[in-house]
C-alpha positions as semicolon CSV with decimal commas, in nm:
position;residue;x (nm);y (nm);z (nm)
1;M;2,041;-0,140;-2,145
2;N;2,028;0,217;-2,016
3;Y;1,950;0,225;-1,643
4;S;1,992;0,598;-1,604
5;G;1,699;0,742;-1,413
6;I;1,478;0,431;-1,427
7;G;1,343;0,500;-1,082
8;S;1,465;0,852;-1,035
9;N;1,275;1,138;-0,881
10;S;1,352;1,504;-0,828
11;E;1,571;1,434;-0,528
12;P;1,949;1,407;-0,576
13;G;2,076;1,053;-0,619
14;G;1,738;0,903;-0,708
15;T;1,878;0,653;-0,957
16;R;1,695;0,330;-0,877
17;F;1,361;0,195;-0,772
18;K;1,297;0,230;-0,403
19;V;1,016;-0,027;-0,421
20;V;0,922;-0,298;-0,670
21;E;0,595;-0,454;-0,558
22;F;0,491;-0,796;-0,689
23;Q;0,140;-0,934;-0,655
24;L;0,200;-1,308;-0,614
25;Q;-0,161;-1,412;-0,676
26;Q;-0,513;-1,270;-0,671
27;A;-0,695;-1,521;-0,451
28;C;-0,792;-1,408;-0,100
29;N;-0,953;-1,560;0,207
30;V;-1,151;-1,246;0,297
31;Q;-1,360;-0,990;0,109
32;C;-1,268;-0,652;0,251
33;L;-1,524;-0,379;0,207
34;Y;-1,284;-0,141;0,030
35;C;-1,089;-0,388;-0,185
36;G;-1,030;-0,262;-0,539
37;Y;-0,865;-0,570;-0,686
38;E;-1,161;-0,705;-0,880
39;Q;-1,122;-0,454;-1,163
40;E;-1,166;-0,655;-1,483
41;F;-0,987;-0,958;-1,337
42;S;-1,143;-1,257;-1,166
43;R;-0,984;-1,379;-0,846
44;T;-0,779;-1,683;-0,933
45;G;-0,516;-1,899;-0,770
46;D;-0,266;-1,848;-1,052
47;Y;0,074;-1,737;-0,926
48;L;0,312;-1,483;-1,072
49;P;0,592;-1,701;-1,215
50;L;0,894;-1,680;-0,985
51;E;1,122;-1,701;-1,287
52;L;0,963;-1,374;-1,405
53;M;1,040;-1,212;-1,070
54;E;1,396;-1,350;-1,073
55;R;1,459;-1,234;-1,429
56;T;1,336;-0,885;-1,341
57;L;1,545;-0,855;-1,025
58;V;1,860;-1,029;-1,151
59;Q;1,888;-0,971;-1,525
60;D;1,688;-0,653;-1,568
61;L;1,753;-0,458;-1,247
62;G;2,067;-0,642;-1,135
63;P;2,305;-0,349;-1,195
64;C;2,064;-0,121;-1,007
65;P;1,863;-0,330;-0,758
66;P;1,564;-0,186;-0,569
67;E;1,589;-0,104;-0,201
68;W;1,276;-0,304;-0,122
69;V;1,064;-0,579;-0,274
70;W;0,706;-0,587;-0,147
71;L;0,494;-0,901;-0,188
72;E;0,116;-0,906;-0,172
73;G;-0,196;-1,086;-0,294
74;G;-0,486;-1,140;-0,267
75;E;-0,361;-1,287;0,055
76;V;-0,009;-1,427;0,056
77;T;-0,063;-1,653;0,361
78;M;-0,411;-1,788;0,286
79;D;-0,330;-2,160;0,251
80;D;-0,046;-2,413;0,237
81;S;0,016;-2,352;-0,132
82;S;0,041;-1,974;-0,107
83;R;0,257;-1,995;0,206
84;A;0,504;-2,229;0,035
85;Y;0,515;-1,999;-0,268
86;L;0,567;-1,693;-0,049
87;L;0,864;-1,857;0,124
88;Q;1,023;-1,934;-0,214
89;A;0,982;-1,572;-0,320
90;L;1,129;-1,442;0,006
91;E;1,426;-1,677;-0,017
92;L;1,498;-1,547;-0,368
93;I;1,487;-1,187;-0,244
94;Q;1,707;-1,276;0,054
95;R;1,971;-1,432;-0,175
96;L;1,983;-1,105;-0,367
97;G;2,039;-0,901;-0,051
98;I;1,720;-0,696;-0,093
99;R;1,490;-0,608;0,197
100;S;1,141;-0,759;0,183
101;R;0,793;-0,670;0,301
102;I;0,457;-0,848;0,279
103;N;0,105;-0,709;0,289
104;T;-0,123;-0,947;0,480
105;N;-0,441;-0,976;0,684
106;A;-0,247;-1,220;0,911
107;Q;-0,553;-1,443;0,945
108;K;-0,355;-1,756;0,849
109;C;-0,013;-1,634;0,957
110;S;0,052;-1,848;1,265
111;P;0,349;-1,787;1,499
112;A;0,515;-2,103;1,361
113;F;0,485;-1,970;1,007
114;S;0,612;-1,629;1,121
115;R;0,932;-1,800;1,231
116;E;0,961;-1,950;0,882
117;L;0,908;-1,605;0,732
118;A;1,187;-1,464;0,948
119;R;1,424;-1,743;0,842
120;A;1,338;-1,666;0,479
121;G;1,450;-1,308;0,536
122;L;1,124;-1,117;0,585
123;S;1,194;-0,770;0,726
124;F;0,853;-0,605;0,749
125;A;0,484;-0,700;0,756
126;C;0,209;-0,451;0,681
127;V;-0,096;-0,602;0,857
128;S;-0,448;-0,471;0,801
129;C;-0,623;-0,376;1,124
130;D;-0,927;-0,159;1,055
131;S;-1,087;-0,168;1,399
132;T;-1,037;-0,299;1,751
133;D;-1,405;-0,382;1,782
134;P;-1,434;-0,755;1,699
135;D;-1,770;-0,722;1,524
136;L;-1,664;-0,425;1,309
137;F;-1,327;-0,589;1,245
138;S;-1,486;-0,907;1,105
139;W;-1,763;-0,721;0,920
140;M;-1,515;-0,503;0,732
141;R;-1,332;-0,820;0,623
142;G;-1,655;-0,961;0,485
143;Q;-1,664;-1,237;0,745
144;K;-2,012;-1,174;0,878
145;S;-2,083;-1,537;0,966
146;T;-1,754;-1,585;1,152
147;N;-1,731;-1,580;1,529
148;S;-1,590;-1,229;1,558
149;R;-1,438;-1,279;1,903
150;E;-1,244;-1,588;1,792
151;L;-1,133;-1,408;1,474
152;W;-1,003;-1,114;1,679
153;E;-0,822;-1,337;1,927
154;E;-0,657;-1,532;1,645
155;F;-0,548;-1,204;1,487
156;N;-0,393;-1,086;1,816
157;H;-0,210;-1,417;1,853
158;N;-0,069;-1,397;1,501
159;V;0,046;-1,035;1,534
160;Q;0,230;-1,128;1,853
161;G;0,389;-1,418;1,666
162;L;0,523;-1,187;1,395
163;L;0,677;-0,960;1,658
164;E;0,832;-1,250;1,850
165;A;0,988;-1,371;1,524
166;G;1,170;-1,037;1,499
167;I;0,962;-0,900;1,211
168;T;0,867;-0,531;1,216
169;V;0,488;-0,493;1,206
170;D;0,284;-0,202;1,072
171;L;-0,077;-0,240;1,190
172;E;-0,259;-0,042;0,925
173;V;-0,606;0,108;0,921
174;T;-0,768;0,172;0,584
175;L;-0,974;0,478;0,675
176;N;-1,334;0,479;0,551
177;R;-1,671;0,613;0,656
178;Y;-1,728;0,324;0,899
179;N;-1,413;0,347;1,110
180;T;-1,325;0,716;1,151
181;G;-1,391;0,680;1,524
182;E;-1,146;0,391;1,558
183;L;-0,811;0,562;1,498
184;E;-0,715;0,651;1,854
185;R;-0,832;0,312;1,982
186;V;-0,616;0,134;1,724
187;Y;-0,319;0,349;1,825
188;E;-0,365;0,249;2,190
189;Y;-0,398;-0,114;2,083
190;V;-0,066;-0,089;1,895
191;E;0,097;0,062;2,203
192;S;-0,029;-0,227;2,415
193;F;0,215;-0,467;2,245
194;N;0,496;-0,276;2,416
195;S;0,736;-0,352;2,132
196;S;1,000;-0,145;1,956
197;N;0,922;-0,338;1,636
198;I;0,566;-0,213;1,589
199;M;0,401;0,093;1,439
200;M;0,058;0,209;1,328
201;G;-0,030;0,300;0,972
202;V;-0,321;0,491;0,822
203;Q;-0,397;0,421;0,457
204;F;-0,650;0,657;0,299
205;L;-0,884;0,520;0,034
206;V;-0,764;0,532;-0,323
207;A;-1,075;0,517;-0,539
208;T;-0,969;0,356;-0,864
209;A;-1,275;0,132;-0,858
210;D;-1,619;0,292;-0,872
211;H;-1,758;0,110;-0,567
212;I;-1,494;0,269;-0,340
213;F;-1,601;0,633;-0,384
214;P;-1,910;0,599;-0,160
215;L;-1,688;0,471;0,123
216;Y;-1,503;0,803;0,164
217;P;-1,575;0,986;0,489
218;D;-1,660;1,353;0,446
219;P;-1,353;1,581;0,467
220;L;-1,451;1,743;0,798
221;T;-1,486;1,404;0,965
222;Q;-1,156;1,284;0,818
223;H;-0,982;1,602;0,927
224;Q;-1,099;1,584;1,286
225;A;-1,025;1,211;1,313
226;L;-0,673;1,252;1,179
227;K;-0,606;1,563;1,385
228;N;-0,705;1,378;1,704
229;L;-0,485;1,085;1,608
230;L;-0,184;1,308;1,535
231;E;-0,218;1,474;1,874
232;R;-0,242;1,130;2,038
233;A;0,064;1,000;1,853
234;E;0,266;1,309;1,945
235;K;0,230;1,205;2,310
236;G;0,256;0,835;2,235
237;T;0,522;0,566;2,224
238;V;0,495;0,416;1,873
239;P;0,548;0,567;1,525
240;L;0,250;0,663;1,312
241;R;0,283;0,621;0,934
242;I;0,035;0,799;0,703
243;C;0,007;0,740;0,329
244;C;-0,223;0,833;0,039
245;C;-0,380;1,106;0,253
246;S;-0,674;1,272;0,079
247;L;-0,639;1,578;0,304
248;V;-0,380;1,756;0,092
249;P;-0,118;1,994;0,239
250;C;-0,238;2,300;0,049
251;R;-0,583;2,275;0,212
252;Y;-0,495;2,129;0,552
253;P;-0,152;2,268;0,644
254;D;-0,221;2,224;1,016
255;L;-0,193;1,848;0,977
256;Y;0,151;1,858;0,821
257;R;0,355;2,049;1,077
258;P;0,646;1,837;1,208
259;R;0,541;1,616;1,498
260;K;0,713;1,358;1,711
261;N;0,635;0,997;1,608
262;V;0,462;1,096;1,280
263;I;0,587;0,980;0,938
264;W;0,422;1,116;0,624
265;V;0,473;0,896;0,318
266;G;0,475;1,096;-0,004
267;C;0,366;0,960;-0,341
268;T;0,654;0,834;-0,555
269;C;0,448;0,637;-0,807
270;G;0,594;0,683;-1,151
271;Y;0,926;0,789;-0,998
272;N;1,077;0,512;-0,786
273;Y;0,785;0,279;-0,709
274;V;0,627;0,026;-0,947
275;H;0,363;-0,245;-0,911
276;V;0,366;-0,579;-1,096
277;H;0,035;-0,765;-1,113
278;A;0,013;-1,146;-1,089
279;T;-0,055;-1,152;-1,465
280;G;0,280;-0,983;-1,533
281;H;0,112;-0,650;-1,610
282;V;0,306;-0,344;-1,490
283;F;0,122;-0,053;-1,326
284;L;0,227;0,285;-1,189
285;C;0,102;0,172;-0,848
286;G;-0,104;-0,100;-0,685
287;F;-0,417;0,116;-0,711
288;W;-0,377;0,197;-1,079
289;D;-0,671;0,112;-1,307
290;H;-0,604;-0,252;-1,393
291;R;-0,751;-0,203;-1,741
292;Q;-0,455;0,019;-1,838
293;P;-0,124;-0,160;-1,785
294;L;0,199;0,007;-1,897
295;G;0,311;-0,326;-2,043
296;N;0,370;-0,689;-1,949
297;L;0,690;-0,849;-1,820
298;K;0,622;-1,155;-2,033
299;E;0,679;-0,939;-2,339
300;K;0,931;-0,671;-2,234
301;S;1,170;-0,596;-1,951
302;L;1,069;-0,365;-1,668
303;V;1,329;-0,109;-1,774
304;E;1,193;-0,104;-2,131
305;I;0,833;-0,074;-2,012
306;W;0,924;0,204;-1,767
307;Q;1,125;0,407;-2,017
308;E;0,879;0,371;-2,306
309;S;0,547;0,427;-2,125
310;R;0,367;0,736;-2,251
311;I;0,133;0,735;-1,950
312;R;0,423;0,731;-1,707
313;Q;0,592;1,017;-1,890
314;E;0,271;1,222;-1,886
315;S;0,225;1,155;-1,515
316;Q;0,553;1,333;-1,444
317;V;0,486;1,653;-1,637
318;I;0,111;1,717;-1,650
319;R;-0,050;1,884;-1,352
320;P;-0,360;2,095;-1,283
321;Q;-0,320;2,470;-1,333
322;Q;-0,353;2,545;-0,961
323;C;-0,074;2,298;-0,881
324;R;0,190;2,431;-1,122
325;D;0,398;2,607;-0,856
326;C;0,317;2,379;-0,563
327;K;0,616;2,288;-0,348
328;Y;0,455;1,955;-0,260
329;W;0,421;1,829;-0,617
330;E;0,765;1,678;-0,666
331;G;1,017;1,509;-0,445
332;K;0,971;1,324;-0,120
333;Y;0,629;1,467;-0,033
334;R;0,471;1,480;-0,379
335;C;0,096;1,463;-0,320
336;H;-0,058;1,472;-0,671
337;N;-0,351;1,649;-0,504
338;T;-0,420;1,318;-0,332
339;C;-0,366;1,069;-0,614
340;F;-0,311;1,085;-0,988
341;A;-0,443;0,727;-1,020
342;V;-0,784;0,857;-0,911
343;V;-0,767;1,141;-1,164
344;H;-0,670;0,921;-1,456
345;R;-0,931;0,660;-1,366
346;R;-1,211;0,920;-1,359
347;T;-1,103;1,155;-1,639
348;G;-0,853;0,974;-1,864
349;S;-0,590;1,245;-1,811
350;F;-0,383;1,413;-1,538
351;H;-0,529;1,764;-1,574
352;R;-0,777;1,754;-1,284
353;E;-0,709;1,748;-0,910
354;A;-0,816;1,435;-0,726
355;Y;-0,941;1,631;-0,425
356;G;-1,212;1,794;-0,636
357;L;-1,319;1,461;-0,783
358;I;-1,355;1,314;-0,434
359;E;-1,564;1,614;-0,324
360;E;-1,790;1,564;-0,627
361;A;-1,833;1,196;-0,543
362;L;-1,926;1,282;-0,185
363;N;-2,184;1,533;-0,308
364;E;-2,330;1,266;-0,537
365;R;-2,364;1,036;-0,236
366;K;-2,569;1,302;-0,056
């Protein structure tokens, strides 16, 4: 098997996957407003076979292991069954000496279970936190009938439990039209934990499902909200991590100047990041249109799928005319004019810029 360049990018030494993300199962205990995981697949309790994960990490990628394995759902901590399965997956990753991360809403992640996660080798937890207002927090999770104050207090308790277990926590806001005014309040909430193991994240919407487009805030509102947050973080005490930003560098250069405490995460989908769905389907990223897998691990190895995929190859070379000479296109801060998953979902190719498609969708909403 030829491993040369399987996860490479334009940066020197990029010879392996940085991240392999596995979706353990699709079932979830909440119904977040912006969730895009119902594309053509029903939510089920079927788990990704651990033997498939082990074969991929040991036999397929063994000579060139990824730096990180991310695990997500659905919700990976939603009940006893999923928690037991998550621990098995983490123990496998720990045996292989690979760092692990989970994506979770932390609703059922008690302090006792956090200690189990730490013993199983968990390094990092990305925890969704879209508002500090209990009512908005519960509403955005689709839990309208739940006692919002109790839900918020339980969430606080569980986040503290993750930190006390020694797990690094990223409290992440998924920015949408309903919570643009929440960013600075969430940052101050993150600071209130007074921990060196915590950070704030901002995840911008990635509209690869039609119902997500109407949730985008208008660009001016997004710009002002993010600008205020950046200025707050520059004077703050915890790191701020921003990914999938729809305010691209070529149009909003003021946002991208170097600042203390601010980490911009560039797009490396198709280069050194890959997403594996619970069905075994392989996608360029977790937001990729689920109707267009690159292949399935039950039929071919990840290396074979990655090397043979025509869509992946096109994603690396095709770009809009106005982006041909852009310094942000390749390497660590590649932006794909927001997201090539959005472009391919809406147009079937990579020739448009996502920013323009988002603007069109916002105009349609008006």
